[in-house]
VOMISE-424024 format. One record per residue (C-alpha): residue number from 1; residue in one letter; x, z, y. Coordinates in nm, 3 decimals. Layout:
<mardos>
{num: NUM&residuo: A&x: X&z: Z&y: Y};
...
</mardos>
This chain:
<mardos>
{num: 1&residuo: X&x: 30.177&z: -0.421&y: 20.004};
{num: 2&residuo: X&x: 30.266&z: -0.073&y: 20.008};
{num: 3&residuo: X&x: 30.089&z: 0.169&y: 19.727};
{num: 4&residuo: X&x: 29.833&z: 0.418&y: 19.898};
{num: 5&residuo: X&x: 29.719&z: 0.743&y: 19.795};
{num: 6&residuo: X&x: 29.414&z: 0.775&y: 19.547};
{num: 7&residuo: X&x: 29.184&z: 0.920&y: 19.788};
{num: 8&residuo: X&x: 29.260&z: 0.677&y: 20.066};
{num: 9&residuo: X&x: 29.153&z: 0.372&y: 19.763};
{num: 10&residuo: X&x: 28.832&z: 0.547&y: 19.680};
{num: 11&residuo: X&x: 28.714&z: 0.568&y: 20.034};
{num: 12&residuo: X&x: 28.835&z: 0.207&y: 20.095};
{num: 13&residuo: X&x: 28.616&z: 0.097&y: 19.781};
{num: 14&residuo: X&x: 28.322&z: 0.305&y: 19.872};
{num: 15&residuo: X&x: 28.315&z: 0.210&y: 20.219};
{num: 16&residuo: X&x: 28.251&z: -0.170&y: 20.078};
{num: 17&residuo: X&x: 27.917&z: -0.117&y: 19.958};
{num: 18&residuo: X&x: 27.582&z: 0.041&y: 19.999};
{num: 19&residuo: X&x: 27.319&z: 0.195&y: 19.796};
{num: 20&residuo: X&x: 27.148&z: -0.033&y: 19.605};
{num: 21&residuo: X&x: 26.747&z: -0.001&y: 19.756};
{num: 22&residuo: X&x: 26.584&z: -0.276&y: 19.481};
{num: 23&residuo: X&x: 26.326&z: 0.006&y: 19.282};
{num: 24&residuo: X&x: 26.099&z: -0.087&y: 18.993};
{num: 25&residuo: X&x: 25.876&z: 0.127&y: 18.834};
{num: 26&residuo: X&x: 25.969&z: 0.223&y: 18.423};
{num: 27&residuo: X&x: 25.743&z: 0.482&y: 18.193};
{num: 28&residuo: X&x: 25.933&z: 0.837&y: 18.124};
{num: 29&residuo: X&x: 26.025&z: 0.679&y: 17.813};
{num: 30&residuo: X&x: 26.273&z: 0.460&y: 17.993};
{num: 31&residuo: X&x: 26.359&z: 0.678&y: 18.280};
{num: 32&residuo: X&x: 26.563&z: 0.968&y: 18.191};
{num: 33&residuo: X&x: 26.953&z: 0.885&y: 18.298};
{num: 34&residuo: X&x: 26.735&z: 0.677&y: 18.625};
{num: 35&residuo: X&x: 26.729&z: 0.774&y: 19.035};
{num: 36&residuo: X&x: 26.405&z: 0.858&y: 19.126};
{num: 37&residuo: X&x: 26.297&z: 0.674&y: 19.419};
{num: 38&residuo: X&x: 26.039&z: 0.851&y: 19.584};
{num: 39&residuo: X&x: 25.869&z: 1.210&y: 19.593};
{num: 40&residuo: X&x: 25.645&z: 1.302&y: 19.294};
{num: 41&residuo: X&x: 25.359&z: 1.576&y: 19.318};
{num: 42&residuo: X&x: 25.180&z: 1.698&y: 19.034};
{num: 43&residuo: X&x: 24.815&z: 1.609&y: 18.947};
{num: 44&residuo: X&x: 24.702&z: 1.893&y: 18.831};
{num: 45&residuo: X&x: 24.766&z: 2.275&y: 18.724};
{num: 46&residuo: X&x: 25.013&z: 2.340&y: 18.481};
{num: 47&residuo: X&x: 24.936&z: 2.508&y: 18.245};
{num: 48&residuo: X&x: 24.576&z: 2.342&y: 18.374};
{num: 49&residuo: X&x: 24.387&z: 2.643&y: 18.173};
{num: 50&residuo: X&x: 24.476&z: 3.046&y: 18.107};
{num: 51&residuo: X&x: 24.603&z: 3.029&y: 17.763};
{num: 52&residuo: X&x: 24.755&z: 3.254&y: 17.502};
{num: 53&residuo: X&x: 25.134&z: 3.291&y: 17.463};
{num: 54&residuo: X&x: 25.095&z: 3.411&y: 17.094};
{num: 55&residuo: X&x: 24.883&z: 3.471&y: 16.801};
{num: 56&residuo: X&x: 24.651&z: 3.744&y: 16.800};
{num: 57&residuo: X&x: 24.317&z: 3.837&y: 16.974};
{num: 58&residuo: X&x: 24.177&z: 3.759&y: 17.317};
{num: 59&residuo: X&x: 23.973&z: 4.137&y: 17.462};
{num: 60&residuo: X&x: 23.878&z: 4.345&y: 17.721};
{num: 61&residuo: X&x: 24.175&z: 4.577&y: 17.811};
{num: 62&residuo: X&x: 23.904&z: 4.876&y: 17.845};
{num: 63&residuo: X&x: 23.824&z: 4.831&y: 17.495};
{num: 64&residuo: X&x: 24.140&z: 4.910&y: 17.367};
{num: 65&residuo: X&x: 24.161&z: 5.228&y: 17.582};
{num: 66&residuo: X&x: 24.300&z: 5.518&y: 17.294};
{num: 67&residuo: X&x: 24.405&z: 5.247&y: 17.037};
{num: 68&residuo: X&x: 24.685&z: 5.339&y: 16.810};
{num: 69&residuo: X&x: 24.790&z: 5.277&y: 16.472};
{num: 70&residuo: X&x: 24.648&z: 5.687&y: 16.327};
{num: 71&residuo: X&x: 24.343&z: 5.622&y: 16.536};
{num: 72&residuo: X&x: 24.277&z: 5.180&y: 16.559};
{num: 73&residuo: X&x: 23.978&z: 5.083&y: 16.736};
{num: 74&residuo: X&x: 23.756&z: 4.858&y: 16.554};
{num: 75&residuo: X&x: 23.616&z: 4.566&y: 16.742};
{num: 76&residuo: X&x: 23.389&z: 4.269&y: 16.615};
{num: 77&residuo: X&x: 23.530&z: 3.926&y: 16.566};
{num: 78&residuo: X&x: 23.310&z: 3.660&y: 16.707};
{num: 79&residuo: X&x: 23.518&z: 3.313&y: 16.724};
{num: 80&residuo: X&x: 23.845&z: 3.164&y: 16.635};
{num: 81&residuo: X&x: 23.995&z: 2.930&y: 16.861};
{num: 82&residuo: X&x: 24.259&z: 2.704&y: 16.814};
{num: 83&residuo: X&x: 24.508&z: 2.546&y: 17.054};
{num: 84&residuo: X&x: 24.329&z: 2.185&y: 17.147};
{num: 85&residuo: X&x: 23.995&z: 2.377&y: 17.123};
{num: 86&residuo: X&x: 23.768&z: 2.548&y: 17.352};
{num: 87&residuo: X&x: 23.611&z: 2.871&y: 17.300};
{num: 88&residuo: X&x: 23.238&z: 2.893&y: 17.314};
{num: 89&residuo: X&x: 23.189&z: 3.223&y: 17.303};
{num: 90&residuo: X&x: 23.236&z: 3.492&y: 17.588};
{num: 91&residuo: X&x: 23.387&z: 3.837&y: 17.565};
{num: 92&residuo: X&x: 23.172&z: 4.093&y: 17.584};
{num: 93&residuo: X&x: 23.205&z: 4.457&y: 17.567};
{num: 94&residuo: X&x: 23.321&z: 4.542&y: 17.206};
{num: 95&residuo: X&x: 23.387&z: 4.211&y: 17.094};
{num: 96&residuo: X&x: 23.753&z: 4.010&y: 17.042};
{num: 97&residuo: X&x: 23.800&z: 3.598&y: 16.997};
{num: 98&residuo: X&x: 24.102&z: 3.542&y: 16.697};
{num: 99&residuo: X&x: 24.314&z: 3.318&y: 16.921};
{num: 100&residuo: X&x: 24.620&z: 3.096&y: 16.840};
{num: 101&residuo: X&x: 24.927&z: 3.011&y: 17.011};
{num: 102&residuo: X&x: 24.807&z: 2.755&y: 17.339};
{num: 103&residuo: X&x: 24.456&z: 2.820&y: 17.306};
{num: 104&residuo: X&x: 24.252&z: 2.900&y: 17.603};
{num: 105&residuo: X&x: 24.143&z: 3.242&y: 17.720};
{num: 106&residuo: X&x: 23.721&z: 3.290&y: 17.662};
{num: 107&residuo: X&x: 23.591&z: 3.386&y: 17.927};
{num: 108&residuo: X&x: 23.562&z: 3.761&y: 17.975};
{num: 109&residuo: X&x: 23.853&z: 3.817&y: 17.821};
{num: 110&residuo: X&x: 24.154&z: 3.944&y: 18.034};
{num: 111&residuo: X&x: 24.445&z: 4.033&y: 17.762};
{num: 112&residuo: X&x: 24.559&z: 3.892&y: 17.430};
{num: 113&residuo: X&x: 24.660&z: 4.181&y: 17.165};
{num: 114&residuo: X&x: 24.934&z: 4.021&y: 16.901};
{num: 115&residuo: X&x: 24.793&z: 4.009&y: 16.543};
{num: 116&residuo: X&x: 25.114&z: 4.253&y: 16.447};
{num: 117&residuo: X&x: 24.927&z: 4.516&y: 16.627};
{num: 118&residuo: X&x: 24.635&z: 4.484&y: 16.416};
{num: 119&residuo: X&x: 24.486&z: 4.463&y: 16.072};
{num: 120&residuo: X&x: 24.460&z: 4.055&y: 16.096};
{num: 121&residuo: X&x: 24.075&z: 4.164&y: 16.062};
{num: 122&residuo: X&x: 23.846&z: 3.831&y: 16.059};
{num: 123&residuo: X&x: 23.504&z: 3.992&y: 16.084};
{num: 124&residuo: X&x: 23.579&z: 4.295&y: 16.242};
{num: 125&residuo: X&x: 23.952&z: 4.404&y: 16.373};
{num: 126&residuo: X&x: 24.126&z: 4.708&y: 16.354};
{num: 127&residuo: X&x: 24.370&z: 4.719&y: 16.673};
{num: 128&residuo: X&x: 24.643&z: 4.956&y: 16.690};
{num: 129&residuo: X&x: 24.756&z: 4.924&y: 17.076};
{num: 130&residuo: X&x: 24.624&z: 4.979&y: 17.414};
{num: 131&residuo: X&x: 24.668&z: 4.694&y: 17.672};
{num: 132&residuo: X&x: 24.637&z: 4.651&y: 18.011};
{num: 133&residuo: X&x: 24.444&z: 4.412&y: 18.207};
{num: 134&residuo: X&x: 24.659&z: 4.031&y: 18.141};
{num: 135&residuo: X&x: 24.937&z: 4.133&y: 17.930};
{num: 136&residuo: X&x: 25.050&z: 3.847&y: 17.714};
{num: 137&residuo: X&x: 24.785&z: 3.588&y: 17.952};
{num: 138&residuo: X&x: 24.972&z: 3.268&y: 18.070};
{num: 139&residuo: X&x: 24.708&z: 3.197&y: 18.388};
{num: 140&residuo: X&x: 24.614&z: 2.878&y: 18.517};
{num: 141&residuo: X&x: 24.909&z: 2.702&y: 18.721};
{num: 142&residuo: X&x: 25.144&z: 2.966&y: 18.626};
{num: 143&residuo: X&x: 25.454&z: 2.689&y: 18.615};
{num: 144&residuo: X&x: 25.297&z: 2.464&y: 18.920};
{num: 145&residuo: X&x: 25.017&z: 2.385&y: 19.056};
{num: 146&residuo: X&x: 24.778&z: 2.067&y: 19.141};
{num: 147&residuo: X&x: 24.940&z: 1.873&y: 19.477};
{num: 148&residuo: X&x: 25.290&z: 2.054&y: 19.427};
{num: 149&residuo: X&x: 25.606&z: 1.892&y: 19.440};
{num: 150&residuo: X&x: 25.820&z: 1.888&y: 19.118};
{num: 151&residuo: X&x: 25.999&z: 1.560&y: 19.192};
{num: 152&residuo: X&x: 26.241&z: 1.449&y: 19.473};
{num: 153&residuo: X&x: 26.385&z: 1.152&y: 19.575};
{num: 154&residuo: X&x: 26.745&z: 1.070&y: 19.491};
{num: 155&residuo: X&x: 26.682&z: 1.295&y: 19.175};
{num: 156&residuo: X&x: 26.823&z: 1.212&y: 18.859};
{num: 157&residuo: X&x: 26.576&z: 1.206&y: 18.576};
{num: 158&residuo: X&x: 26.758&z: 1.444&y: 18.275};
{num: 159&residuo: X&x: 26.573&z: 1.563&y: 17.989};
{num: 160&residuo: X&x: 26.373&z: 1.835&y: 18.159};
{num: 161&residuo: X&x: 26.255&z: 1.659&y: 18.479};
{num: 162&residuo: X&x: 26.102&z: 1.424&y: 18.243};
{num: 163&residuo: X&x: 25.922&z: 1.740&y: 18.008};
{num: 164&residuo: X&x: 25.817&z: 1.829&y: 18.424};
{num: 165&residuo: X&x: 25.706&z: 1.495&y: 18.544};
{num: 166&residuo: X&x: 25.521&z: 1.459&y: 18.162};
{num: 167&residuo: X&x: 25.324&z: 1.768&y: 18.208};
{num: 168&residuo: X&x: 25.275&z: 1.692&y: 18.551};
{num: 169&residuo: X&x: 25.029&z: 1.373&y: 18.438};
{num: 170&residuo: X&x: 25.304&z: 1.139&y: 18.568};
{num: 171&residuo: X&x: 25.388&z: 0.860&y: 18.300};
{num: 172&residuo: X&x: 25.560&z: 0.636&y: 18.518};
{num: 173&residuo: X&x: 25.826&z: 0.621&y: 18.798};
{num: 174&residuo: X&x: 25.945&z: 0.438&y: 19.052};
{num: 175&residuo: X&x: 26.350&z: 0.455&y: 19.035};
{num: 176&residuo: X&x: 26.657&z: 0.280&y: 19.195};
{num: 177&residuo: X&x: 26.755&z: 0.000&y: 18.961};
{num: 178&residuo: X&x: 27.085&z: -0.009&y: 18.783};
{num: 179&residuo: X&x: 27.373&z: -0.188&y: 18.874};
{num: 180&residuo: X&x: 27.491&z: -0.515&y: 18.747};
{num: 181&residuo: X&x: 27.808&z: -0.488&y: 18.644};
{num: 182&residuo: X&x: 28.047&z: -0.748&y: 18.490};
{num: 183&residuo: X&x: 28.416&z: -0.703&y: 18.302};
{num: 184&residuo: X&x: 28.674&z: -0.945&y: 18.261};
{num: 185&residuo: X&x: 28.948&z: -0.908&y: 18.048};
{num: 186&residuo: X&x: 29.248&z: -1.136&y: 18.130};
{num: 187&residuo: X&x: 29.562&z: -1.257&y: 17.885};
{num: 188&residuo: X&x: 29.645&z: -1.550&y: 17.691};
{num: 189&residuo: X&x: 29.748&z: -1.256&y: 17.462};
{num: 190&residuo: X&x: 29.410&z: -1.144&y: 17.390};
{num: 191&residuo: X&x: 29.219&z: -1.195&y: 17.062};
{num: 192&residuo: X&x: 28.857&z: -1.100&y: 17.034};
{num: 193&residuo: X&x: 28.738&z: -0.889&y: 16.757};
{num: 194&residuo: X&x: 28.614&z: -1.048&y: 16.467};
{num: 195&residuo: X&x: 28.890&z: -1.337&y: 16.488};
{num: 196&residuo: X&x: 29.265&z: -1.401&y: 16.306};
{num: 197&residuo: X&x: 29.528&z: -1.192&y: 16.448};
{num: 198&residuo: X&x: 29.759&z: -1.504&y: 16.544};
{num: 199&residuo: X&x: 30.157&z: -1.385&y: 16.563};
{num: 200&residuo: X&x: 30.211&z: -1.248&y: 16.927};
{num: 201&residuo: X&x: 29.898&z: -1.173&y: 16.987};
{num: 202&residuo: X&x: 29.689&z: -0.821&y: 17.048};
{num: 203&residuo: X&x: 29.346&z: -0.727&y: 16.997};
{num: 204&residuo: X&x: 29.148&z: -0.692&y: 17.299};
{num: 205&residuo: X&x: 29.062&z: -0.359&y: 17.341};
{num: 206&residuo: X&x: 29.013&z: -0.324&y: 17.735};
{num: 207&residuo: X&x: 28.645&z: -0.490&y: 17.658};
{num: 208&residuo: X&x: 28.566&z: -0.225&y: 17.407};
{num: 209&residuo: X&x: 28.711&z: 0.038&y: 17.620};
{num: 210&residuo: X&x: 28.565&z: -0.030&y: 17.939};
{num: 211&residuo: X&x: 28.206&z: -0.096&y: 17.731};
{num: 212&residuo: X&x: 28.242&z: 0.252&y: 17.616};
{num: 213&residuo: X&x: 28.304&z: 0.399&y: 17.920};
{num: 214&residuo: X&x: 28.018&z: 0.211&y: 18.067};
{num: 215&residuo: X&x: 27.779&z: 0.374&y: 17.786};
{num: 216&residuo: X&x: 27.904&z: 0.732&y: 17.852};
{num: 217&residuo: X&x: 27.771&z: 0.697&y: 18.192};
{num: 218&residuo: X&x: 27.456&z: 0.565&y: 18.047};
{num: 219&residuo: X&x: 27.470&z: 0.249&y: 18.204};
{num: 220&residuo: X&x: 27.577&z: -0.115&y: 18.008};
{num: 221&residuo: X&x: 27.737&z: -0.374&y: 18.133};
{num: 222&residuo: X&x: 27.529&z: -0.727&y: 18.196};
{num: 223&residuo: X&x: 27.877&z: -0.905&y: 18.103};
{num: 224&residuo: X&x: 28.174&z: -0.856&y: 17.917};
{num: 225&residuo: X&x: 28.407&z: -1.164&y: 17.855};
{num: 226&residuo: X&x: 28.771&z: -1.279&y: 17.829};
{num: 227&residuo: X&x: 28.951&z: -1.535&y: 18.075};
{num: 228&residuo: X&x: 29.330&z: -1.659&y: 18.002};
{num: 229&residuo: X&x: 29.603&z: -1.673&y: 18.254};
{num: 230&residuo: X&x: 29.461&z: -1.938&y: 18.456};
{num: 231&residuo: X&x: 29.399&z: -1.831&y: 18.774};
{num: 232&residuo: X&x: 29.191&z: -2.155&y: 18.893};
{num: 233&residuo: X&x: 28.935&z: -2.065&y: 18.596};
{num: 234&residuo: X&x: 28.949&z: -1.683&y: 18.653};
{num: 235&residuo: X&x: 28.896&z: -1.734&y: 19.053};
{num: 236&residuo: X&x: 28.530&z: -1.969&y: 18.930};
{num: 237&residuo: X&x: 28.443&z: -1.728&y: 18.688};
{num: 238&residuo: X&x: 28.472&z: -1.499&y: 18.961};
{num: 239&residuo: X&x: 28.333&z: -1.603&y: 19.213};
{num: 240&residuo: X&x: 28.021&z: -1.762&y: 18.978};
{num: 241&residuo: X&x: 27.935&z: -1.355&y: 18.885};
{num: 242&residuo: X&x: 27.961&z: -1.217&y: 19.291};
{num: 243&residuo: X&x: 27.640&z: -1.422&y: 19.344};
{num: 244&residuo: X&x: 27.430&z: -1.203&y: 19.056};
{num: 245&residuo: X&x: 27.674&z: -0.867&y: 19.060};
{num: 246&residuo: X&x: 27.710&z: -0.560&y: 19.197};
{num: 247&residuo: X&x: 28.128&z: -0.489&y: 19.089};
{num: 248&residuo: X&x: 28.368&z: -0.734&y: 18.879};
{num: 249&residuo: X&x: 28.612&z: -0.527&y: 18.684};
{num: 250&residuo: X&x: 28.888&z: -0.718&y: 18.531};
{num: 251&residuo: X&x: 29.214&z: -0.585&y: 18.380};
{num: 252&residuo: X&x: 29.497&z: -0.758&y: 18.375};
{num: 253&residuo: X&x: 29.695&z: -0.996&y: 18.568};
{num: 254&residuo: X&x: 29.752&z: -0.728&y: 18.849};
{num: 255&residuo: X&x: 30.177&z: -0.642&y: 18.858};
{num: 256&residuo: X&x: 30.429&z: -0.924&y: 18.970};
{num: 257&residuo: X&x: 30.515&z: -1.102&y: 18.683};
{num: 258&residuo: X&x: 30.433&z: -1.491&y: 18.666};
{num: 259&residuo: X&x: 30.131&z: -1.442&y: 18.469};
{num: 260&residuo: X&x: 30.021&z: -1.139&y: 18.678};
{num: 261&residuo: X&x: 29.763&z: -1.412&y: 18.825};
{num: 262&residuo: X&x: 29.501&z: -1.168&y: 19.052};
{num: 263&residuo: X&x: 29.671&z: -1.232&y: 19.360};
{num: 264&residuo: X&x: 29.654&z: -1.553&y: 19.314};
{num: 265&residuo: X&x: 29.297&z: -1.531&y: 19.256};
{num: 266&residuo: X&x: 29.217&z: -1.359&y: 19.540};
{num: 267&residuo: X&x: 29.423&z: -1.615&y: 19.794};
{num: 268&residuo: X&x: 29.190&z: -1.912&y: 19.612};
{num: 269&residuo: X&x: 28.893&z: -1.752&y: 19.670};
{num: 270&residuo: X&x: 28.989&z: -1.665&y: 20.042};
{num: 271&residuo: X&x: 29.032&z: -1.333&y: 20.018};
{num: 272&residuo: X&x: 29.243&z: -1.060&y: 20.158};
{num: 273&residuo: X&x: 29.317&z: -0.792&y: 19.943};
{num: 274&residuo: X&x: 29.177&z: -0.445&y: 19.989};
{num: 275&residuo: X&x: 29.453&z: -0.271&y: 19.845};
{num: 276&residuo: X&x: 29.694&z: -0.359&y: 19.577};
{num: 277&residuo: X&x: 29.868&z: -0.099&y: 19.359};
{num: 278&residuo: X&x: 29.790&z: 0.289&y: 19.413};
{num: 279&residuo: X&x: 30.026&z: 0.574&y: 19.427};
{num: 280&residuo: X&x: 29.965&z: 0.736&y: 19.050};
{num: 281&residuo: X&x: 30.065&z: 0.656&y: 18.698};
{num: 282&residuo: X&x: 29.917&z: 0.527&y: 18.516};
{num: 283&residuo: X&x: 29.768&z: 0.205&y: 18.636};
{num: 284&residuo: X&x: 29.966&z: 0.193&y: 18.952};
{num: 285&residuo: X&x: 29.928&z: -0.206&y: 19.010};
{num: 286&residuo: X&x: 29.545&z: -0.158&y: 19.075};
{num: 287&residuo: X&x: 29.412&z: -0.408&y: 19.326};
{num: 288&residuo: X&x: 29.044&z: -0.474&y: 19.456};
{num: 289&residuo: X&x: 28.931&z: -0.692&y: 19.689};
{num: 290&residuo: X&x: 28.532&z: -0.827&y: 19.812};
{num: 291&residuo: X&x: 28.371&z: -1.143&y: 19.781};
{num: 292&residuo: X&x: 28.051&z: -1.300&y: 19.826};
{num: 293&residuo: X&x: 27.941&z: -0.913&y: 19.881};
{num: 294&residuo: X&x: 28.051&z: -0.772&y: 19.551};
{num: 295&residuo: X&x: 28.362&z: -0.587&y: 19.554};
{num: 296&residuo: X&x: 28.603&z: -0.658&y: 19.281};
{num: 297&residuo: X&x: 28.822&z: -0.401&y: 19.097};
{num: 298&residuo: X&x: 29.155&z: -0.535&y: 18.919};
{num: 299&residuo: X&x: 29.279&z: -0.271&y: 18.690};
{num: 300&residuo: X&x: 29.625&z: -0.272&y: 18.439};
{num: 301&residuo: X&x: 29.579&z: -0.467&y: 18.155};
{num: 302&residuo: X&x: 29.740&z: -0.145&y: 17.985};
{num: 303&residuo: X&x: 29.473&z: 0.035&y: 17.833};
{num: 304&residuo: X&x: 29.545&z: 0.377&y: 17.930};
{num: 305&residuo: X&x: 29.593&z: 0.284&y: 18.266};
{num: 306&residuo: X&x: 29.279&z: 0.035&y: 18.279};
{num: 307&residuo: X&x: 29.108&z: 0.398&y: 18.145};
{num: 308&residuo: X&x: 29.265&z: 0.646&y: 18.429};
{num: 309&residuo: X&x: 29.156&z: 0.376&y: 18.705};
{num: 310&residuo: X&x: 28.869&z: 0.309&y: 18.558};
{num: 311&residuo: X&x: 28.811&z: 0.695&y: 18.578};
{num: 312&residuo: X&x: 28.950&z: 0.754&y: 19.009};
{num: 313&residuo: X&x: 28.825&z: 0.409&y: 19.066};
{num: 314&residuo: X&x: 28.543&z: 0.259&y: 18.951};
{num: 315&residuo: X&x: 28.327&z: 0.589&y: 18.907};
{num: 316&residuo: X&x: 28.316&z: 0.697&y: 19.258};
{num: 317&residuo: X&x: 28.229&z: 0.351&y: 19.325};
{num: 318&residuo: X&x: 27.951&z: 0.317&y: 19.139};
{num: 319&residuo: X&x: 27.807&z: 0.648&y: 19.227};
{num: 320&residuo: X&x: 27.784&z: 0.564&y: 19.548};
{num: 321&residuo: X&x: 27.590&z: 0.219&y: 19.418};
{num: 322&residuo: X&x: 27.355&z: 0.453&y: 19.206};
{num: 323&residuo: X&x: 27.311&z: 0.773&y: 19.415};
{num: 324&residuo: X&x: 27.404&z: 0.926&y: 19.150};
{num: 325&residuo: X&x: 27.673&z: 1.203&y: 19.169};
{num: 326&residuo: X&x: 27.697&z: 1.272&y: 18.777};
{num: 327&residuo: X&x: 27.862&z: 0.943&y: 18.752};
{num: 328&residuo: X&x: 28.207&z: 1.111&y: 18.958};
{num: 329&residuo: X&x: 28.456&z: 1.283&y: 18.793};
{num: 330&residuo: X&x: 28.465&z: 1.670&y: 18.828};
{num: 331&residuo: X&x: 28.752&z: 1.893&y: 18.842};
{num: 332&residuo: X&x: 28.838&z: 2.263&y: 18.776};
{num: 333&residuo: X&x: 29.190&z: 2.432&y: 18.731};
{num: 334&residuo: X&x: 29.345&z: 2.483&y: 18.376};
{num: 335&residuo: X&x: 29.597&z: 2.659&y: 18.157};
{num: 336&residuo: X&x: 29.809&z: 2.384&y: 17.966};
{num: 337&residuo: X&x: 29.864&z: 2.418&y: 17.579};
{num: 338&residuo: X&x: 30.143&z: 2.255&y: 17.444};
{num: 339&residuo: X&x: 30.371&z: 1.998&y: 17.656};
{num: 340&residuo: X&x: 30.445&z: 1.743&y: 17.886};
{num: 341&residuo: X&x: 30.834&z: 1.623&y: 17.897};
{num: 342&residuo: X&x: 30.878&z: 1.398&y: 18.171};
{num: 343&residuo: X&x: 30.885&z: 1.515&y: 18.513};
{num: 344&residuo: X&x: 30.682&z: 1.275&y: 18.720};
{num: 345&residuo: X&x: 30.820&z: 1.129&y: 19.067};
{num: 346&residuo: X&x: 30.510&z: 1.020&y: 19.166};
{num: 347&residuo: X&x: 30.166&z: 1.163&y: 19.109};
{num: 348&residuo: X&x: 30.075&z: 1.120&y: 18.709};
{num: 349&residuo: X&x: 29.795&z: 1.177&y: 18.531};
{num: 350&residuo: X&x: 29.827&z: 1.282&y: 18.147};
{num: 351&residuo: X&x: 29.543&z: 1.280&y: 17.924};
{num: 352&residuo: X&x: 29.433&z: 1.614&y: 17.770};
{num: 353&residuo: X&x: 29.151&z: 1.795&y: 17.596};
{num: 354&residuo: X&x: 28.959&z: 2.074&y: 17.780};
{num: 355&residuo: X&x: 28.770&z: 2.353&y: 17.637};
{num: 356&residuo: X&x: 28.708&z: 2.749&y: 17.773};
{num: 357&residuo: X&x: 29.030&z: 2.662&y: 18.074};
{num: 358&residuo: X&x: 29.306&z: 2.558&y: 17.846};
{num: 359&residuo: X&x: 29.397&z: 2.204&y: 17.836};
{num: 360&residuo: X&x: 29.580&z: 2.121&y: 17.567};
{num: 361&residuo: X&x: 29.778&z: 1.821&y: 17.536};
{num: 362&residuo: X&x: 29.788&z: 1.626&y: 17.256};
{num: 363&residuo: X&x: 30.163&z: 1.537&y: 17.083};
{num: 364&residuo: X&x: 30.137&z: 1.144&y: 17.070};
{num: 365&residuo: X&x: 30.307&z: 0.848&y: 17.254};
{num: 366&residuo: X&x: 30.147&z: 0.918&y: 17.590};
{num: 367&residuo: X&x: 30.284&z: 0.561&y: 17.742};
{num: 368&residuo: X&x: 30.010&z: 0.374&y: 17.953};
{num: 369&residuo: X&x: 30.008&z: 0.093&y: 17.619};
{num: 370&residuo: X&x: 29.881&z: 0.373&y: 17.410};
{num: 371&residuo: X&x: 29.539&z: 0.440&y: 17.297};
{num: 372&residuo: X&x: 29.545&z: 0.696&y: 16.989};
{num: 373&residuo: X&x: 29.597&z: 1.000&y: 17.207};
{num: 374&residuo: X&x: 29.321&z: 0.894&y: 17.392};
{num: 375&residuo: X&x: 29.110&z: 1.042&y: 17.122};
{num: 376&residuo: X&x: 28.866&z: 1.316&y: 17.208};
{num: 377&residuo: X&x: 29.052&z: 1.345&y: 17.547};
{num: 378&residuo: X&x: 28.761&z: 1.499&y: 17.807};
{num: 379&residuo: X&x: 29.014&z: 1.568&y: 18.066};
{num: 380&residuo: X&x: 29.341&z: 1.452&y: 18.306};
{num: 381&residuo: X&x: 29.582&z: 1.622&y: 18.412};
{num: 382&residuo: X&x: 29.652&z: 1.595&y: 18.786};
{num: 383&residuo: X&x: 30.029&z: 1.634&y: 18.830};
{num: 384&residuo: X&x: 30.114&z: 1.590&y: 19.167};
{num: 385&residuo: X&x: 30.467&z: 1.418&y: 19.272};
{num: 386&residuo: X&x: 30.782&z: 1.523&y: 19.247};
{num: 387&residuo: X&x: 30.693&z: 1.769&y: 18.933};
{num: 388&residuo: X&x: 30.912&z: 1.847&y: 18.659};
{num: 389&residuo: X&x: 30.800&z: 1.891&y: 18.289};
{num: 390&residuo: X&x: 30.527&z: 2.083&y: 18.221};
{num: 391&residuo: X&x: 30.537&z: 2.358&y: 17.938};
{num: 392&residuo: X&x: 30.326&z: 2.574&y: 17.813};
{num: 393&residuo: X&x: 30.143&z: 2.842&y: 18.025};
{num: 394&residuo: X&x: 30.160&z: 2.613&y: 18.335};
{num: 395&residuo: X&x: 29.872&z: 2.643&y: 18.580};
{num: 396&residuo: X&x: 29.715&z: 2.254&y: 18.684};
{num: 397&residuo: X&x: 29.457&z: 2.103&y: 18.829};
{num: 398&residuo: X&x: 29.235&z: 1.841&y: 18.613};
{num: 399&residuo: X&x: 28.975&z: 1.558&y: 18.646};
{num: 400&residuo: X&x: 28.680&z: 1.621&y: 18.418};
{num: 401&residuo: X&x: 28.547&z: 1.353&y: 18.269};
</mardos>
């Protein structure tokens, strides 16, 4: 099968799925990172009463006329009110209420003088400044009003929106369920962390790598497991997983070696490969097929190859499933610091750290099986096919992670 362009592979994968339709209701404490399934209108005005934005004195602006530090106006303090309490006195000519930040404005008051512009009097206060009506007053409903739409279906709840919903008196929200994702690492040479590392074996880093990739997106896999290089056994496992999962991701077994079993797995399940080999490096042997209505995305066993194709293939698929475009990678242009000595006969992605429009390439091993240079990586430099070595100062396109 001929290698296909990355964008075509992304399109074929996303065409396999429809956005998840199932909904569930969660409390606001569990809603951040979720996508709303319906609109929400405020149940009340915010704020629900006129209030003071500062510590000072509530009064009538007419009583402050002519007040200066040299010629203060003296007014009688009839009450003190703090946030969480309501005033019991109304403001009459010649009177003020000592008021604290967030407290309701008393009837009759039309402004608030900050305490720094007074002599801090308790029974009687000298005020040092003249005000206009409405100075230092937060109106009822100034932020939003009862019945106003404060959140729309399809919005991703972030910290700010969760605060708005709380302020609107909405304690629970209806969201689309999270995707169910299983990760299967394959390879007889892999040893789980915590077990003895025997000769010829390596620790299973891909399982942790992809678990971490999901965690960075706010997602948790329903299963991360390992399977040996046994095509019938892996086919049986994937058959079982596809009955319950929205996406199955595997690593390893996708090239052309005698132990590269994923082609036999697809064949054993009676499925045609959606694609095999993507025109990029690293991770070019990536393949995909569908089984039981669930996409199966098979990534390279080389750790950095798996990382690159996860970012470029799995993330747009997950964004389609969840309706959450924040799961997609971004892109921008940057200037290279450091360099990459190899020419790129085919499209290549190189790990780098992006800061202030500068993409710094780490001076470390950049092979597809090496992970050390991935530490602190925040972008991938997208090098077009036919490009020579990168040198410091080159302008490049980067995929932001």
